[in-house]
C-alpha positions in Angstrom: 230.1 -9.9 225.5 230.9 -10.5 221.9 234.2 -9.4 220.3 232.3 -7.1 218.0 230.6 -5.3 220.9 234.0 -5.0 222.7 235.6 -3.5 219.7 232.7 -1.1 219.3 232.9 -0.1 223.0 236.6 0.5 222.8 236.1 2.6 219.6 233.4 4.6 221.4 235.7 5.1 224.4 238.5 6.4 222.0 236.0 8.8 220.4 234.8 10.0 223.8 238.4 10.7 225.0 239.2 12.5 221.8 236.0 14.6 222.0 236.9 15.6 225.6 240.3 16.9 224.5 242.6 13.9 224.7 244.0 11.7 227.5 245.4 14.5 229.7 242.3 16.7 229.5 240.0 13.7 230.0 241.9 12.6 233.1 241.4 16.1 234.5 237.7 16.2 233.7 236.7 12.8 235.1 239.2 12.6 238.0 240.9 9.3 236.9 244.6 9.0 236.4 246.1 9.5 232.9 247.3 5.9 233.0 243.6 4.7 233.5 242.5 7.0 230.7 245.3 5.8 228.5 244.1 2.2 229.0 240.6 3.2 228.0 242.1 4.9 224.9 244.3 2.0 224.0 242.4 -0.3 221.5 244.5 -3.3 222.6 243.8 -2.9 226.3 240.5 -4.6 227.4 239.9 -2.0 230.2 236.4 -0.4 229.9 235.4 2.9 231.4 233.4 2.8 234.7 229.9 4.3 234.5 230.7 7.5 236.5 233.4 8.3 234.0 231.1 7.7 231.0 228.4 9.8 232.5 230.7 12.7 233.3 232.5 12.7 230.0 229.4 12.3 227.8 227.9 15.2 229.7 231.0 17.2 229.1 231.1 16.7 225.3 227.3 16.4 225.0 227.5 13.3 222.8 226.5 9.7 223.9 229.4 7.8 222.3 229.5 4.9 224.8 225.9 5.0 225.8 224.7 4.6 222.2 226.9 1.5 221.7 225.6 0.0 225.0 222.0 0.6 223.9 222.6 -0.9 220.5 224.3 -4.0 222.1 221.0 -4.5 223.9 218.8 -4.0 220.9 217.9 -0.4 221.7 218.7 2.9 220.2 218.9 6.4 221.6 216.7 9.3 220.5 217.6 12.9 220.8 215.0 15.2 222.4 216.2 18.0 220.1 215.1 15.9 217.1 211.5 16.2 218.3 211.9 20.0 218.7 213.5 20.2 215.3 210.5 18.4 213.8 208.2 20.9 215.5 210.2 23.8 214.2 210.2 22.2 210.8 206.4 22.2 210.9 206.3 25.9 211.7 208.9 26.7 209.0 207.1 24.6 206.4 203.7 26.2 207.3 205.2 29.6 206.9 206.6 28.7 203.5 203.2 27.4 202.4 201.6 30.6 203.5 204.2 32.7 201.7 203.9 30.7 198.5 200.1 30.9 198.7 200.3 34.7 199.1 202.6 34.9 196.1 200.2 32.8 194.0 197.2 35.0 195.0 199.2 38.1 194.1 200.4 36.7 190.8 196.9 35.6 189.8 195.4 39.1 190.8 198.0 40.8 188.6 197.5 38.4 185.7 193.7 38.8 185.8 193.5 42.6 186.4 193.1 43.3 182.6 190.6 40.5 182.1 192.9 38.1 180.3 195.9 35.9 181.1 198.9 36.0 178.7 201.2 33.0 178.1 203.9 34.8 180.0 201.6 35.4 183.0 200.5 31.8 182.9 204.1 30.7 183.0 204.8 32.9 186.0 201.7 31.7 187.8 202.4 28.1 187.0 206.0 28.5 188.4 204.6 29.9 191.6 202.0 27.2 191.8 204.7 24.6 191.4 206.7 26.2 194.3 203.5 26.1 196.4 203.1 22.4 195.6 206.7 21.8 196.8 206.1 23.8 200.0 203.0 21.8 200.6 204.8 18.6 200.2 207.5 19.7 202.7 204.7 20.6 205.2 203.1 17.2 204.7 206.5 15.5 205.3 207.0 17.5 208.5 203.6 16.6 209.7 204.3 12.9 209.0 207.4 13.1 211.2 205.1 14.4 214.0 202.6 11.6 213.4 205.5 9.1 213.4 206.1 9.9 217.1 203.0 7.8 217.7 200.7 10.4 219.3 203.3 12.6 220.9 201.9 16.1 220.9 203.9 18.8 219.2 204.5 21.6 221.7 204.9 24.8 219.9 205.8 28.1 221.6 205.7 31.6 220.4 208.7 33.9 221.1 207.7 35.9 224.1 204.9 33.6 225.0 204.5 31.2 227.9 207.0 28.8 226.6 209.9 31.3 226.7 
């Protein structure tokens, strides 16, 4: 193992111990002595955490400090399943905003055309709303691109109160 990887692992261990409440609380949570945890926390001590401790502590703080470093050391990276869900929610939110802006545009155009002519002030108002619709559409396209970037993973959307809840 390279020195760089060792330093990164030790830094990740320190972050993990801190995220779990310090040496004393970490020792209580994982069942190892405070002297063992102290060695994991000490940047000058070469002691690395055993896997059961890593698994327990990362589950406790819900952050993969050490696991992410181990993955990167092997040319891999971790993905967060919540990111996919966030992308799906982003699609829904973006779509809703496009629909809202489109409705505003239709309303503004109807109001502007009701007397048979469009004034410069009405044109400015409609143009501003059309610009907002363009921006909302661009956000929707960006959200859809992130779904496509998952290389064919299907977005699973649920409606509140539907089967997915």
